[in-house]
C-alpha positions as CSV (number, residue, x, y, z in Angstrom):
1,M,-10.2,22.2,8.7
2,P,-7.3,19.5,8.4
3,S,-3.5,20.9,9.6
4,Q,-0.7,19.9,6.9
5,L,0.4,17.7,9.5
6,Q,-2.5,15.9,9.9
7,I,-2.9,15.6,5.9
8,K,0.4,14.0,5.6
9,T,-0.1,11.5,8.5
10,N,-3.5,10.7,6.8
11,A,-2.2,9.6,3.7
12,L,1.2,8.0,5.1
13,K,-1.9,5.9,6.6
14,R,-4.0,5.3,3.9
15,L,-0.7,4.8,1.2
16,I,0.2,1.8,4.4
17,K,-2.7,0.6,4.5
18,E,-3.3,0.0,0.4
19,E,0.7,-1.2,0.8
20,K,-1.0,-4.5,3.2
21,L,-4.3,-5.0,1.3
22,Y,-2.6,-5.4,-2.1
23,K,-0.1,-7.5,0.0
24,Q,-3.0,-9.3,1.3
25,E,-4.8,-9.6,-2.4
26,V,-1.6,-11.3,-4.2
27,V,-1.5,-13.6,-1.3
28,E,-4.8,-14.6,-1.8
29,Q,-4.7,-14.2,-6.1
30,E,-1.7,-16.8,-5.9
31,Q,-3.7,-19.1,-4.1
32,Y,-7.0,-18.7,-6.2
33,V,-4.9,-19.5,-9.1
34,E,-3.1,-22.5,-8.0
35,Q,-6.6,-24.1,-7.4
36,M,-7.7,-23.5,-10.2
37,K,-4.8,-25.0,-12.5
38,K,-6.0,-27.8,-10.0
39,N,-9.3,-27.7,-10.6
40,Q,-7.4,-28.3,-14.5
41,A,-9.5,-24.3,-14.7
42,D,-10.3,-23.1,-18.7
43,Q,-6.6,-22.1,-19.1
44,Y,-8.4,-18.9,-21.0
45,E,-9.4,-18.2,-17.0
46,I,-6.4,-19.4,-16.0
47,K,-4.4,-16.5,-18.0
48,K,-6.9,-14.0,-16.7
49,Q,-6.4,-15.0,-13.1
50,I,-2.4,-14.6,-13.7
51,E,-3.3,-11.6,-15.2
52,V,-4.5,-10.1,-12.5
53,L,-2.3,-11.2,-10.4
54,H,0.5,-9.8,-12.1
55,E,-1.1,-6.5,-12.0
56,S,-1.7,-6.9,-7.8
57,Q,1.8,-7.7,-8.1
58,R,2.9,-4.3,-9.4
59,M,0.5,-2.5,-7.7
60,V,3.1,-3.6,-4.7
61,P,6.4,-1.9,-5.5
62,Q,4.6,1.6,-6.6
63,V,2.9,1.7,-3.5
64,S,5.8,0.9,-1.6
65,E,7.6,4.1,-3.5
66,K,4.9,6.1,-2.9
67,I,4.7,5.5,1.2
68,A,8.7,6.3,1.4
69,S,8.0,9.6,0.0
70,M,5.4,10.2,1.9
71,K,7.6,8.9,4.9
72,E,10.6,11.4,3.4
73,S,8.0,14.2,3.2
74,L,6.7,14.2,6.8
75,R,10.1,13.8,8.0
76,E,11.3,17.1,6.5
77,F,7.9,18.8,7.9
78,L,8.3,17.7,11.2
79,N,11.6,18.7,11.3
80,E,10.8,22.2,10.7
81,Y,7.0,21.9,12.3
82,T,6.8,24.3,15.2
83,G,3.5,24.2,15.5
84,E,1.1,23.1,18.6
85,E,0.1,19.7,17.6
86,D,1.0,16.0,18.5
87,V,3.6,14.5,16.8
88,S,3.5,11.1,18.2
89,E,0.7,9.4,16.0
90,A,3.5,10.9,12.7
91,K,6.3,10.0,14.8
92,G,5.6,6.3,15.0
93,L,4.8,6.2,11.6
94,L,8.4,7.0,10.5
């Protein structure tokens, strides 16, 4: 069974990965919308893709807030941690 340290560390790693993916998605979606505009795609399709872009853009700060919260939780946990596990990975994420 995973320890609290492992759970908190893995959750933070997952959120960092998720944030990176959303940022990448925003860049790719921006390029896609620009390409659609250049190719004079259907306005309805462009509008739909812009909505997808805005949704991705909204996710980045939400995930960033979760990361900040998780980092604070992990930091507090490490300050009180007295166990035997290696905490270097967790500290490296902070």
